[in-house]
N, C-alpha and C positions, 0 to 999 in steps of 0.2 A: 682619683680622686674619690673621698667617699664624702656625702651630706648627708650628716645624722638631722633629725627633726626630735626634737622633743616626744614624749606621749600624747601629752596635753594639744601641741602643734600639731601632730598627728591628726590628731582627734577634729581639731577644730578644722583642718582642709577636708578631712575627709564629710565632717556635717555640712560644709562652706559648698561643694564638687557636689555631694549627693542630691544637695536642692535645685541646681539646673538642672543636672544630669536625669533624672526622677522625671522632671516635667517635660523634658527631650525625648526618653522614653517612651511615656505618657501620650506624649502626641506624633508618636511614631515616625522619631527623625533618628537619625544615628549622633549619641553624643557626642558632642563636641571638642569635648576637650576644656583645658587650660593652661597656662604659663606660669611655671615655676622659677622665679627669679630670684636671684643668686646673688647678694651685693658682698664684697671684699671691700674692705675699708681699714689700711691697713695701722694698727694702733688703735682701731675701737671692735673691730670684729667680723665674723659675716652675720649677715641676715637675710633675711629668707620673705619674698609675697607672693600671694598668686595672684593672678592678673585673668579675668576672663571680661572682655569688652574694657567696659569702664569699669565695673566691679573690680576693687581693688582688696583683696584680706591680707593686712599685714599680718606674717607670723611671728616676726623679733628675729633674734639672737638666736643662729646654725650653729652647729657644731662643723669642724671641715679638717679631714686628716688626708692629709698628702702623701702619698705612696711613692715617696723618693726612692725608694729601693725600684722599684717595677722599671726608673726612668735607666738609673744605670746597668740592667741589664741588658743584653745582649738576646736575640731568638736565636736558638741552633738553627746553623746553615744547614739544608739538606746533603748528607753524603753522595749520593747518587740520585738520577733521575727517578727510581724507583718510592723514591719514602715523598715525592710530590704528591 
């Protein structure tokens, strides 16, 4: 599964995350990160939002690409113990 943000969404996300990450680094604290939530709504699309504590950044609709062919492929089984 591939979730793709548009360039402007990525820029917005990096600016948003950069503001609190910079403050944490300046305070000699390890950056805490954030959650990126993807909501899939059949018939309406896929939407993303970034969450850090009570702060939520709505990113809007994102592209979702399913790679179904990977699900149908079976991994090759080792022929002998040496291949493990």
